[in-house]
C-alpha positions, 0 to 999 in steps of 0.5 A: 612372560615366563608364567605364560610360557610354563602355562603354555608348555603344561597345556602343550605337554596335556594333549600330546600323547593324543597328539602323537597318538592321532598323527602317528595312526593316520601316518601309519594308515596311510603309508601305503599310499605313499609312492615317493622313492628318491624324491616328492613326485611332480605328480605327487598325490594329497596323501604324498603331502599330508604324509611329509608335512604331517611326519614332520609335525610328528617328529617335533612332537615327538622329540617334545615328548621325549624330551618331556618325559626325560627332564628332571630325571624322569629318564630313569624311569624309562631308560634306568637299564641304560646305567644298570638300574634294571632289577625291577625290569628283572623281576617283570621278565622273571614274572612274565616268565612264570606268569605273573603280569607285570605291573605298569609304571615304576622301572619295568617292562612297561616303561622300557617297552614305552622308553623304546617306543618313544625313541623309534617314533623319533627315529623314524621322524629323523629318518624321514626328516633326513630323507626329505632334506636330502631328497633327490640324492642317492643318500634320500634312497638310504634314509628312505630304507632306514626310515621305512625300517624304523617305521615298522619296528615303531608299528611293531611297538604300537601294537605291543603298547596297544596289548598292554594298556588293554591287558592293564585296564582288564587288570584294573577292572578284575581289582 
């Protein structure tokens, strides 16, 4: 049984990033059509329900993604600066100021941005979950505000992440 669970885990981790990209893109693109405040309205549209339930699924995937990227000491790649291991990050920032593009991987700028993106994804999902759990109360409106704040920050991350991915591909082609 353990071998089957490990194989299932590996398969899930293989497609996790793609699943998160697809779900979060759909959630971001359809979010302007969502009309919820304190609770899911009685006349909720398909988009409202899709946003809620796909958002819950994306939250679960985001938590799995964060856990997977933090297992076996890998968290230091994304969050090493939290424990004072910021030498490569500092070098990347200094190099960027001097016009030198940072390299992908390691404990540098790209990895730090990816770590922040994972946290924003999970924060967006958890704030949406709490909003959902407290629907019908005044607390729900407060958590809606947090959810929107985290979602906007996550959208900003997506733009930066996409630009960095494109620049990485261009840099790879040049070599």
